[in-house]
Structure formats: structure tokens, C-alpha cells
OpenMM code with the backbone's topology and positions (N, CA, C; nanometers):
from openmm import Vec3, app, unit

residues = "MET GLY PRO ASP PRO ALA SER SER ARG ALA ASP HIS SER ARG GLU PRO GLY ARG ALA SER ALA GLU PRO VAL VAL PRO ALA GLU PRO HIS ALA VAL PRO PRO GLU VAL TYR GLN ASP ALA GLN ALA ILE LEU ASP SER ALA LEU ARG GLY ASP ARG ASP GLY VAL VAL ASP ARG PHE GLU ALA ALA LEU LYS ARG GLY GLY LEU ARG SER ALA TYR ASP VAL ALA CYS CYS LEU ALA ALA THR MET VAL GLY ASP GLN VAL PRO GLY GLY PHE ALA ALA LEU ASP PHE PRO ASP ILE GLU ARG ALA ARG TYR ASP ALA ARG TRP VAL ALA ARG PHE VAL SER ALA TYR ALA ASN ALA ASP ALA SER THR GLY GLN ALA LEU PHE GLY ALA ALA MET ALA ASP GLY TRP LEU ALA GLU CYS LEU THR THR LEU ALA GLY SER THR VAL ALA THR LEU ARG ARG ARG SER GLU GLY MET ASP LYS ARG".split()
positions = [
    Vec3(14.0864, 15.2965, 17.9701),
    Vec3(14.1496, 15.4311, 17.9474),
    Vec3(14.1021, 15.4652, 17.7740),
    Vec3(14.0569, 15.3856, 17.7420),
    Vec3(14.0020, 15.4476, 17.6013),
    Vec3(14.1399, 15.4420, 17.5092),
    Vec3(14.1147, 15.4955, 17.3805),
    Vec3(14.2324, 15.4970, 17.2882),
    Vec3(14.3294, 15.5999, 17.3413),
    Vec3(14.4723, 15.5327, 17.3346),
    Vec3(14.6027, 15.6526, 17.3266),
    Vec3(14.5491, 15.7581, 17.2513),
    Vec3(14.5770, 15.8647, 17.3232),
    Vec3(14.5884, 16.0355, 17.2430),
    Vec3(14.6806, 16.0094, 17.1867),
    Vec3(14.7943, 15.9418, 17.1629),
    Vec3(14.8869, 15.9932, 17.1248),
    Vec3(14.9110, 15.9152, 16.9825),
    Vec3(14.8181, 15.8096, 16.9629),
    Vec3(14.7893, 15.7490, 16.8603),
    Vec3(14.8054, 15.7823, 16.7342),
    Vec3(14.8535, 15.7710, 16.6201),
    Vec3(14.8229, 15.8606, 16.4660),
    Vec3(14.7839, 15.7279, 16.4296),
    Vec3(14.8037, 15.6243, 16.4450),
    Vec3(14.7165, 15.5181, 16.3682),
    Vec3(14.5933, 15.4718, 16.3912),
    Vec3(14.5155, 15.5343, 16.4667),
    Vec3(14.3453, 15.5324, 16.5136),
    Vec3(14.2859, 15.6273, 16.4201),
    Vec3(14.2145, 15.5461, 16.3744),
    Vec3(14.0855, 15.6512, 16.2414),
    Vec3(14.0405, 15.7840, 16.2860),
    Vec3(14.0503, 15.8018, 16.4134),
    Vec3(14.0061, 15.9155, 16.4943),
    Vec3(14.1082, 16.0049, 16.5468),
    Vec3(14.2410, 15.9752, 16.5155),
    Vec3(14.3497, 16.0810, 16.5381),
    Vec3(14.3449, 16.1948, 16.4932),
    Vec3(14.2825, 16.2721, 16.4605),
    Vec3(14.2583, 16.3910, 16.4337),
    Vec3(14.1360, 16.4693, 16.4720),
    Vec3(14.0503, 16.3901, 16.5372),
    Vec3(13.9129, 16.4351, 16.5959),
    Vec3(13.9095, 16.5382, 16.6778),
    Vec3(13.8801, 16.6327, 16.6579),
    Vec3(13.8955, 16.7445, 16.7893),
    Vec3(13.8328, 16.6656, 16.9104),
    Vec3(13.8609, 16.7427, 17.0104),
    Vec3(13.7672, 16.7191, 17.1711),
    Vec3(13.8312, 16.6075, 17.2191),
    Vec3(13.8885, 16.5482, 17.1743),
    Vec3(13.9629, 16.3978, 17.2358),
    Vec3(14.1101, 16.3925, 17.3351),
    Vec3(14.0762, 16.4939, 17.4438),
    Vec3(14.1254, 16.5230, 17.5197),
    Vec3(14.1243, 16.4557, 17.6600),
    Vec3(14.2672, 16.4462, 17.7150),
    Vec3(14.2445, 16.3744, 17.8288),
    Vec3(14.1720, 16.4406, 17.9390),
    Vec3(14.1264, 16.4389, 18.1117),
    Vec3(14.1463, 16.4949, 18.2250),
    Vec3(14.2693, 16.5111, 18.2935),
    Vec3(14.3513, 16.4366, 18.2347),
    Vec3(14.4872, 16.4371, 18.3204),
    Vec3(14.5648, 16.5676, 18.2799),
    Vec3(14.5978, 16.6412, 18.3606),
    Vec3(14.6794, 16.7474, 18.3571),
    Vec3(14.8179, 16.7363, 18.3265),
    Vec3(14.8452, 16.7948, 18.2521),
    Vec3(15.0605, 16.8253, 18.2116),
    Vec3(15.1167, 16.8885, 18.2773),
    Vec3(15.1863, 16.8300, 18.3671),
    Vec3(15.2578, 16.8944, 18.4781),
    Vec3(15.4095, 16.8724, 18.4414),
    Vec3(15.4956, 16.9196, 18.3909),
    Vec3(15.6273, 16.9119, 18.4039),
    Vec3(15.7236, 16.8573, 18.5304),
    Vec3(15.7756, 16.7326, 18.5196),
    Vec3(15.8340, 16.7148, 18.6487),
    Vec3(15.9310, 16.8182, 18.6416),
    Vec3(15.9965, 16.8330, 18.7748),
    Vec3(16.1287, 16.9145, 18.8191),
    Vec3(16.2218, 16.8506, 18.7528),
    Vec3(16.3398, 16.9257, 18.7423),
    Vec3(16.4493, 16.8362, 18.6652),
    Vec3(16.4962, 16.7552, 18.7337),
    Vec3(16.5329, 16.7735, 18.8724),
    Vec3(16.5875, 16.6405, 18.9571),
    Vec3(16.4706, 16.5276, 18.9692),
    Vec3(16.3482, 16.5704, 18.9362),
    Vec3(16.2246, 16.4321, 18.9772),
    Vec3(16.2153, 16.3894, 18.8064),
    Vec3(16.2932, 16.3884, 18.7417),
    Vec3(16.2996, 16.3356, 18.5898),
    Vec3(16.3036, 16.2054, 18.5958),
    Vec3(16.2276, 16.0652, 18.5869),
    Vec3(16.2914, 15.9686, 18.5922),
    Vec3(16.4073, 15.8973, 18.4580),
    Vec3(16.4818, 15.8099, 18.5105),
    Vec3(16.5763, 15.7816, 18.4114),
    Vec3(16.5064, 15.7100, 18.2450),
    Vec3(16.3845, 15.6594, 18.2277),
    Vec3(16.3475, 15.5950, 18.1519),
    Vec3(16.2905, 15.7200, 18.0523),
    Vec3(16.2733, 15.8526, 18.1465),
    Vec3(16.2640, 15.9603, 18.0249),
    Vec3(16.3846, 15.9745, 17.9234),
    Vec3(16.4751, 15.9785, 17.9913),
    Vec3(16.6037, 15.9929, 17.9031),
    Vec3(16.6290, 15.8857, 17.7877),
    Vec3(16.5952, 15.7730, 17.8498),
    Vec3(16.6383, 15.6340, 17.7741),
    Vec3(16.4969, 15.6304, 17.6204),
    Vec3(16.4087, 15.6782, 17.6586),
    Vec3(16.2638, 15.6734, 17.5903),
    Vec3(16.3236, 15.8316, 17.4564),
    Vec3(16.3819, 15.9310, 17.5066),
    Vec3(16.4211, 16.0476, 17.4278),
    Vec3(16.5334, 15.9746, 17.3441),
    Vec3(16.5824, 15.9216, 17.4026),
    Vec3(16.7259, 15.8513, 17.2903),
    Vec3(16.6828, 15.7320, 17.2285),
    Vec3(16.5593, 15.6498, 17.2516),
    Vec3(16.5327, 15.5707, 17.1529),
    Vec3(16.4309, 15.6501, 17.0471),
    Vec3(16.3783, 15.7296, 17.0805),
    Vec3(16.3096, 15.8094, 16.9678),
    Vec3(16.4275, 15.8731, 16.8868),
    Vec3(16.5102, 15.9299, 16.9397),
    Vec3(16.6230, 15.9972, 16.8168),
    Vec3(16.6755, 15.8794, 16.7642),
    Vec3(16.6843, 15.7821, 16.8141),
    Vec3(16.7534, 15.6501, 16.7099),
    Vec3(16.6342, 15.5885, 16.6005),
    Vec3(16.5388, 15.5930, 16.6618),
    Vec3(16.4195, 15.5668, 16.5941),
    Vec3(16.4155, 15.6369, 16.4567),
    Vec3(16.4332, 15.8027, 16.4781),
    Vec3(16.4136, 15.9103, 16.3616),
    Vec3(16.5125, 15.9127, 16.2993),
    Vec3(16.6347, 15.8929, 16.3752),
    Vec3(16.7764, 15.9064, 16.2953),
    Vec3(16.7632, 15.7756, 16.1443),
    Vec3(16.6833, 15.6384, 16.1781),
    Vec3(16.6513, 15.5595, 16.0977),
    Vec3(16.5791, 15.5437, 15.9801),
    Vec3(16.4846, 15.6649, 16.0181),
    Vec3(16.3831, 15.7121, 15.9211),
    Vec3(16.2512, 15.6670, 15.9821),
    Vec3(16.2545, 15.5646, 16.1178),
    Vec3(16.1014, 15.4910, 16.1635),
    Vec3(16.0301, 15.5670, 16.2476),
    Vec3(15.9350, 15.6254, 16.1631),
    Vec3(15.8216, 15.6585, 16.1939),
    Vec3(15.7569, 15.5832, 16.3042),
    Vec3(15.7196, 15.4856, 16.2618),
    Vec3(15.6283, 15.3861, 16.3763),
    Vec3(15.7112, 15.3797, 16.5145),
    Vec3(15.8542, 15.3369, 16.5336),
    Vec3(15.9305, 15.3282, 16.6040),
    Vec3(15.9354, 15.4490, 16.6792),
    Vec3(15.9369, 15.5728, 16.6544),
    Vec3(15.8920, 15.6919, 16.7449),
    Vec3(15.7488, 15.7085, 16.7523),
    Vec3(15.6477, 15.6829, 16.6842),
    Vec3(15.5385, 15.7102, 16.7969),
    Vec3(15.5123, 15.5854, 16.8622),
    Vec3(15.5551, 15.4315, 16.8452),
    Vec3(15.5685, 15.3762, 16.9708),
    Vec3(15.6341, 15.3521, 17.0985),
    Vec3(15.7384, 15.4593, 17.0707),
    Vec3(15.8249, 15.4791, 17.1531),
    Vec3(15.7217, 15.5935, 17.2483),
    Vec3(15.6762, 15.6524, 17.2101),
    Vec3(15.5985, 15.7835, 17.2750),
    Vec3(15.4743, 15.7157, 17.3357),
    Vec3(15.4357, 15.6307, 17.2712),
    Vec3(15.2989, 15.5778, 17.3242),
    Vec3(15.3581, 15.4846, 17.4621),
    Vec3(15.4652, 15.4384, 17.4390),
    Vec3(15.5104, 15.3489, 17.5472),
    Vec3(15.5336, 15.4353, 17.7186),
    Vec3(15.5896, 15.5884, 17.6773),
    Vec3(15.6016, 15.6524, 17.7293),
    Vec3(15.4470, 15.6811, 17.8264),
    Vec3(15.3688, 15.7108, 17.7161),
    Vec3(15.2311, 15.7289, 17.7826),
    Vec3(15.1841, 15.6534, 17.8391),
    Vec3(15.2049, 15.5235, 17.8056),
    Vec3(15.1115, 15.4036, 17.8832),
    Vec3(15.1917, 15.3836, 18.0307),
    Vec3(15.3408, 15.4244, 18.0385),
    Vec3(15.4200, 15.3647, 18.1764),
    Vec3(15.3858, 15.5170, 18.2599),
    Vec3(15.3564, 15.6386, 18.2038),
    Vec3(15.3915, 15.7776, 18.3242),
    Vec3(15.2772, 15.8622, 18.2514),
    Vec3(15.2259, 15.8269, 18.1915),
    Vec3(15.0832, 15.9116, 18.1350),
    Vec3(15.1271, 16.0625, 18.0498),
    Vec3(15.0531, 16.1515, 18.0567),
    Vec3(15.0974, 16.2734, 17.9848),
    Vec3(15.2080, 16.3626, 18.0058),
    Vec3(15.2343, 16.3231, 18.1628),
    Vec3(15.3713, 16.4085, 18.2080),
    Vec3(15.4812, 16.3068, 18.1708),
    Vec3(15.4978, 16.2015, 18.1515),
    Vec3(15.6074, 16.1311, 18.0731),
    Vec3(15.6629, 16.1796, 17.9538),
    Vec3(15.5355, 16.1726, 17.8683),
    Vec3(15.5138, 16.2306, 17.7016),
    Vec3(15.5849, 16.3397, 17.7244),
    Vec3(15.5155, 16.4295, 17.7918),
    Vec3(15.5685, 16.5745, 17.8043),
    Vec3(15.7041, 16.5902, 17.8402),
    Vec3(15.7355, 16.5080, 17.9003),
    Vec3(15.9281, 16.5213, 17.9953),
    Vec3(15.9858, 16.4797, 17.9006),
    Vec3(15.9338, 16.3960, 17.7902),
    Vec3(16.0339, 16.3362, 17.6836),
    Vec3(16.0087, 16.4389, 17.5630),
    Vec3(15.9341, 16.5409, 17.5370),
    Vec3(15.9131, 16.6129, 17.4626),
    Vec3(16.0486, 16.7423, 17.5045),
    Vec3(16.0117, 16.7462, 17.5935),
    Vec3(16.1428, 16.8540, 17.6590),
    Vec3(16.2538, 16.8246, 17.6860),
    Vec3(16.2912, 16.6960, 17.6568),
    Vec3(16.4394, 16.6371, 17.6354),
    Vec3(16.4520, 16.6592, 17.5059),
    Vec3(16.3722, 16.6313, 17.3951),
    Vec3(16.4075, 16.6648, 17.2850),
    Vec3(16.4242, 16.8101, 17.2360),
    Vec3(16.3425, 16.9063, 17.2957),
    Vec3(16.3444, 17.0227, 17.2939),
    Vec3(16.4753, 17.0929, 17.3187),
    Vec3(16.5342, 17.0423, 17.4352),
    Vec3(16.6584, 17.0553, 17.5064),
    Vec3(16.7685, 17.0268, 17.4383),
    Vec3(16.7416, 16.9013, 17.3828),
    Vec3(16.8506, 16.8677, 17.2646),
    Vec3(16.8287, 16.9806, 17.1291),
    Vec3(16.7531, 17.0224, 17.1219),
    Vec3(16.7424, 17.0984, 17.0184),
    Vec3(16.8101, 17.2613, 17.0249),
    Vec3(16.7747, 17.3026, 17.1673),
    Vec3(16.8117, 17.4196, 17.1935),
    Vec3(17.0019, 17.4028, 17.2192),
    Vec3(16.9838, 17.3159, 17.2553),
    Vec3(17.1231, 17.2972, 17.3151),
    Vec3(17.2137, 17.3606, 17.4301),
    Vec3(17.3601, 17.3706, 17.4553),
    Vec3(17.3814, 17.4039, 17.5566),
    Vec3(17.4088, 17.5666, 17.5724),
    Vec3(17.3877, 17.6137, 17.4820),
    Vec3(17.3818, 17.7727, 17.4485),
    Vec3(17.2542, 17.8228, 17.4754),
    Vec3(17.2027, 17.8116, 17.5681),
    Vec3(17.0326, 17.9019, 17.5937),
    Vec3(17.0909, 18.0380, 17.5989),
    Vec3(17.0217, 18.1327, 17.5016),
    Vec3(17.0473, 18.2609, 17.5558),
    Vec3(16.9787, 18.3331, 17.6643),
    Vec3(17.0330, 18.4411, 17.7244),
    Vec3(16.9675, 18.4846, 17.8403),
    Vec3(16.8723, 18.5567, 17.7902),
    Vec3(16.7945, 18.5931, 17.8776),
    Vec3(16.6578, 18.6973, 17.8540),
    Vec3(16.5547, 18.6144, 17.7644),
    Vec3(16.5192, 18.6925, 17.6771),
    Vec3(16.4161, 18.6251, 17.5783),
    Vec3(16.4366, 18.5687, 17.4629),
    Vec3(16.4071, 18.4593, 17.3855),
    Vec3(16.4522, 18.3714, 17.2841),
    Vec3(16.3331, 18.3991, 17.1857),
    Vec3(16.3919, 18.4894, 17.0806),
    Vec3(16.2601, 18.4808, 16.9729),
    Vec3(16.2512, 18.3766, 16.8670),
    Vec3(16.1052, 18.3803, 16.8270),
    Vec3(16.0558, 18.2363, 16.7353),
    Vec3(16.1207, 18.3236, 16.6284),
    Vec3(16.2152, 18.2324, 16.5350),
    Vec3(16.2267, 18.3170, 16.3589),
    Vec3(16.1704, 18.2373, 16.3038),
    Vec3(16.0681, 18.2407, 16.2331),
    Vec3(15.9582, 18.1164, 16.1555),
    Vec3(15.9062, 18.1874, 16.0969),
    Vec3(15.9538, 18.2634, 15.9720),
    Vec3(15.9028, 18.3531, 15.8856),
    Vec3(15.7286, 18.2600, 15.8156),
    Vec3(15.6058, 18.3399, 15.8255),
    Vec3(15.5117, 18.3037, 15.7458),
    Vec3(15.4645, 18.1804, 15.8316),
    Vec3(15.4908, 18.1767, 15.9489),
    Vec3(15.4484, 18.0874, 16.0713),
    Vec3(15.2869, 18.0169, 16.0156),
    Vec3(15.2329, 18.0793, 16.0307),
    Vec3(15.0902, 18.0439, 15.9994),
    Vec3(15.0385, 17.9862, 15.8533),
    Vec3(15.1036, 17.9671, 15.7542),
    Vec3(15.1079, 17.9213, 15.6527),
    Vec3(15.1683, 17.7689, 15.6891),
    Vec3(15.2199, 17.7555, 15.7875),
    Vec3(15.2865, 17.6505, 15.8431),
    Vec3(15.1798, 17.5296, 15.8490),
    Vec3(15.2687, 17.3839, 15.8407),
    Vec3(15.1635, 17.2942, 15.9060),
    Vec3(15.1593, 17.2971, 16.0356),
    Vec3(15.0301, 17.2426, 16.0734),
    Vec3(14.9595, 17.2768, 16.2133),
    Vec3(15.1276, 17.1595, 16.3060),
    Vec3(15.1747, 17.0556, 16.2646),
    Vec3(15.2913, 17.0178, 16.3524),
    Vec3(15.3930, 17.0959, 16.3189),
    Vec3(15.4390, 17.1752, 16.2363),
    Vec3(15.5661, 17.2740, 16.2379),
    Vec3(15.5092, 17.3827, 16.3122),
    Vec3(15.4096, 17.4153, 16.3295),
    Vec3(15.3624, 17.6002, 16.3921),
    Vec3(15.3856, 17.5309, 16.5276),
    Vec3(15.3232, 17.4067, 16.5962),
    Vec3(15.3629, 17.3358, 16.7485),
    Vec3(15.4962, 17.3136, 16.7079),
    Vec3(15.5769, 17.2862, 16.6539),
    Vec3(15.6963, 17.2195, 16.7012),
    Vec3(15.7941, 17.3719, 16.7516),
    Vec3(15.7807, 17.4755, 16.6623),
    Vec3(15.8612, 17.6003, 16.6686),
    Vec3(15.7805, 17.6722, 16.8010),
    Vec3(15.6943, 17.6621, 16.7836),
    Vec3(15.6132, 17.7240, 16.9575),
    Vec3(15.6574, 17.6506, 17.0616),
    Vec3(15.6586, 17.4784, 17.0641),
    Vec3(15.7008, 17.4182, 17.1555),
    Vec3(15.8275, 17.4487, 17.1859),
    Vec3(15.9336, 17.4454, 17.1242),
    Vec3(16.0858, 17.4851, 17.1213),
    Vec3(16.0810, 17.5938, 17.1540),
    Vec3(16.0239, 17.7063, 17.1254),
    Vec3(16.0318, 17.8410, 17.1410),
    Vec3(16.0074, 17.8906, 17.3092),
    Vec3(15.8536, 17.7656, 17.3179),
    Vec3(15.8459, 17.7882, 17.5140),
    Vec3(15.9584, 17.7600, 17.5729),
    Vec3(16.0076, 17.6008, 17.5382),
    Vec3(16.0929, 17.5512, 17.6201),
    Vec3(16.2487, 17.6376, 17.6301),
    Vec3(16.2630, 17.6831, 17.5257),
    Vec3(16.4172, 17.7927, 17.5151),
    Vec3(16.3394, 17.9286, 17.6194),
    Vec3(16.2394, 17.9937, 17.6355),
    Vec3(16.2026, 18.0571, 17.7297),
    Vec3(16.1625, 18.0327, 17.8728),
    Vec3(16.2021, 17.9223, 17.8787),
    Vec3(16.1424, 17.8442, 18.0262),
    Vec3(15.9835, 17.9184, 18.0550),
    Vec3(15.8989, 17.8933, 17.9413),
    Vec3(15.7916, 17.9230, 17.9849),
    Vec3(15.6736, 17.7687, 17.9993),
    Vec3(15.6924, 17.7248, 18.0956),
    Vec3(15.6346, 17.5746, 18.0927),
    Vec3(15.4911, 17.5906, 18.1059),
    Vec3(15.4102, 17.6991, 18.1208),
    Vec3(15.2717, 17.7222, 18.0921),
    Vec3(15.2399, 17.7097, 17.9510),
    Vec3(15.3074, 17.7801, 17.9349),
    Vec3(15.2719, 17.7881, 17.7085),
    Vec3(15.3250, 17.6151, 17.6528),
    Vec3(15.3916, 17.6065, 17.6880),
    Vec3(15.4726, 17.4513, 17.6534),
    Vec3(15.2934, 17.3544, 17.6683),
    Vec3(15.3008, 17.3470, 17.8183),
    Vec3(15.2007, 17.2652, 17.8698),
    Vec3(15.0387, 17.3126, 17.7770),
    Vec3(15.0175, 17.4467, 17.7539),
    Vec3(14.9165, 17.4546, 17.6834),
    Vec3(14.9308, 17.4154, 17.5341),
    Vec3(15.0303, 17.3870, 17.4211),
    Vec3(15.0420, 17.3744, 17.3452),
    Vec3(15.0491, 17.2353, 17.3369),
    Vec3(15.0935, 17.1522, 17.4295),
    Vec3(15.0681, 17.0046, 17.4495),
    Vec3(14.9182, 16.9445, 17.4452),
    Vec3(14.8410, 17.0187, 17.5396),
    Vec3(14.7323, 17.0005, 17.5779),
    Vec3(14.6291, 17.0409, 17.4430),
    Vec3(14.6487, 17.1399, 17.3551),
    Vec3(14.5831, 17.1649, 17.2449),
    Vec3(14.6220, 17.0814, 17.1092),
    Vec3(14.7202, 16.9988, 17.1245),
    Vec3(14.7573, 16.9230, 17.0253),
    Vec3(14.6691, 16.8116, 17.0354),
    Vec3(14.6867, 16.7714, 17.1735),
    Vec3(14.6376, 16.6531, 17.1903),
    Vec3(14.4693, 16.6805, 17.1823),
    Vec3(14.4340, 16.7775, 17.2723),
    Vec3(14.2745, 16.7943, 17.2330),
    Vec3(14.2408, 16.8087, 17.0686),
    Vec3(14.3266, 16.8533, 16.9830),
    Vec3(14.2849, 16.8866, 16.8423),
    Vec3(14.3276, 16.7711, 16.7651),
    Vec3(14.3773, 16.6632, 16.8431),
    Vec3(14.3807, 16.5366, 16.7429),
    Vec3(14.5217, 16.5022, 16.6825),
    Vec3(14.6040, 16.5909, 16.7042),
    Vec3(14.7648, 16.6430, 16.6389),
    Vec3(14.8741, 16.5784, 16.7212),
    Vec3(14.8748, 16.5609, 16.8685),
    Vec3(15.0158, 16.5395, 16.9222),
    Vec3(15.0671, 16.3949, 16.8814),
    Vec3(15.0320, 16.3101, 16.7887),
    Vec3(15.1638, 16.2192, 16.7573),
    Vec3(15.1979, 16.2880, 16.6378),
    Vec3(15.1203, 16.3066, 16.5742),
    Vec3(15.1994, 16.3889, 16.4888),
    Vec3(15.2855, 16.5339, 16.4983),
    Vec3(15.2739, 16.5803, 16.5929),
    Vec3(15.3525, 16.6992, 16.6429),
    Vec3(15.4564, 16.6157, 16.6994),
    Vec3(15.4545, 16.5316, 16.7628),
    Vec3(15.5530, 16.4447, 16.8687),
    Vec3(15.6618, 16.3880, 16.7793),
    Vec3(15.6472, 16.3365, 16.6377),
    Vec3(15.7009, 16.3058, 16.5641),
    Vec3(15.7291, 16.3916, 16.4738),
    Vec3(15.6907, 16.5047, 16.4548),
    Vec3(15.7454, 16.6118, 16.3896),
    Vec3(15.9174, 16.6895, 16.4517),
    Vec3(15.8538, 16.6602, 16.5974),
    Vec3(15.9792, 16.7236, 16.7189),
    Vec3(16.0597, 16.6211, 16.6851),
    Vec3(16.0716, 16.5182, 16.6783),
    Vec3(16.1650, 16.4095, 16.6733),
    Vec3(16.2670, 16.4261, 16.5726),
    Vec3(16.1787, 16.4686, 16.4782),
    Vec3(16.2230, 16.4407, 16.3281),
    Vec3(16.2923, 16.6062, 16.3172),
    Vec3(16.2863, 16.6908, 16.3809),
    Vec3(16.3190, 16.8428, 16.3245),
    Vec3(16.4552, 16.7851, 16.4630),
    Vec3(16.4660, 16.7566, 16.5661),
    Vec3(16.5491, 16.7679, 16.6499),
    Vec3(16.6774, 16.6727, 16.5672),
    Vec3(16.6490, 16.5746, 16.5227),
    Vec3(16.7485, 16.5156, 16.4108),
    Vec3(16.7850, 16.5867, 16.3048),
    Vec3(16.7500, 16.6788, 16.2535),
    Vec3(16.7414, 16.7643, 16.1274),
    Vec3(16.8469, 16.8758, 16.2094),
    Vec3(16.8585, 16.8959, 16.3771),
    Vec3(16.9490, 17.0130, 16.4248),
    Vec3(17.0480, 16.9223, 16.4521),
    Vec3(17.0552, 16.8175, 16.4931),
    Vec3(17.1495, 16.7409, 16.5255),
    Vec3(17.2551, 16.7264, 16.4048),
    Vec3(17.2086, 16.6452, 16.3205),
    Vec3(17.2910, 16.6590, 16.2064),
    Vec3(17.3378, 16.8069, 16.1366),
    Vec3(17.2717, 16.9344, 16.1351),
    Vec3(17.3346, 17.0593, 16.0929),
    Vec3(17.4195, 17.1201, 16.1918),
    Vec3(17.4400, 17.0336, 16.3375),
    Vec3(17.5094, 17.1143, 16.3890),
    Vec3(17.6490, 17.0034, 16.3759),
    Vec3(17.6341, 16.8679, 16.3089),
    Vec3(17.7544, 16.7973, 16.3119),
    Vec3(17.8139, 16.8220, 16.1894),
    Vec3(17.7485, 16.8841, 16.0914),
    Vec3(17.7955, 16.9485, 15.9688),
    Vec3(17.9075, 17.0547, 16.0034),
    Vec3(17.8219, 17.1421, 16.1035),
    Vec3(17.8780, 17.2828, 16.1042),
    Vec3(18.0272, 17.2190, 16.1540),
    Vec3(18.0225, 17.1202, 16.2419),
    Vec3(18.1862, 17.0833, 16.3449),
    Vec3(18.2596, 17.0235, 16.2294),
    Vec3(18.2042, 16.9634, 16.1409),
    Vec3(18.2625, 16.8896, 16.0231),
    Vec3(18.3648, 16.9546, 15.9516),
    Vec3(18.2930, 17.1193, 15.9429),
    Vec3(18.3940, 17.2045, 15.8719),
    Vec3(18.4461, 17.2798, 15.9208),
    Vec3(18.4814, 17.2658, 16.0828),
    Vec3(18.5695, 17.3477, 16.1026),
    Vec3(18.7086, 17.2999, 16.1355),
] * unit.nanometer
topology = app.Topology()
chain = topology.addChain("A")
for resn in residues:
    res = topology.addResidue(resn, chain)
    for name in ("N", "CA", "C"):
        topology.addAtom(name, app.Element.getBySymbol(name[0]), res)
């Protein structure tokens, strides 16, 4: 199979064009295996501890077990956690001033979560594939995990103030 496309530890992790021919197809909500949720929880646990290697290792385990579909499903679980239960009806706009000046991974996270919030699977898949092809998938997924944890912390702080 060759080098793991989500591994940020390899020297070639940011070489362009290292994409797989495997299509990224999201699972239907009822078809998501329990392991996906377990991976998402383990990733959040690692991110809460500041264990970047743990985050990357769990994404790599998801890739090895279920391929890109599994890693994509885990990323969707994290995006769902960020969006929360209060999904706006209609179109959710991306509020990220000067997004074009942000790092690749931060732009990717903002766009991926926006695609998820808008139920735009084709854009989410395209973003996932582009990050992999650009050699940034591991960094993007790690940033997604960190952003999810930051969102959970903000929510928790907001609840503590009530």
C-alpha cells in the first residue's frame, strides 16, 4: 500500500501529488461502524491531553482499519461535535475574516466544518482529497481535533457562567 497518506511523520508528508486512488465516500449515518465513534472519542481524549502523536496515531489506525472512508467518517464526527445540536436551518455561512491569510490547515478546518454544517458532502470529500493530495491531511486532521477541543472548552466555559 505504500506510505500512509495521513502520516505527518514521514519526510514526504507535504509532497504534492501523493494521493490515493481510493475514493472518499462518506458512510450513511446508520452505516457508520462503532469503531468510528470510538476513534473520535480517543482522538478527542488525546487532543485534550495535548498528545499530538496520539491524535495522529488514532487517525492512522482508522485509515489502516477502514481506509479513507473511515478517516473521513471520524473527521465528520469531529465536525459534528463542533457544530453541535444547534444546526442552523438553511445555509450556514463561514465567518472567518481574512481566511486566505490563515495557514492551510486552519483554512481547511473552517471549510470542512462549514461543508459539514451545510450537509455538503461533495465539498467535504473534495477538501479531504485535496488535503491528502497536497500532503497536508495529517496536519489538517490534527488541527480539526484541536479545534474541536477548543470548541468544547468554550462551550463548557459558557455553561459554567450560567
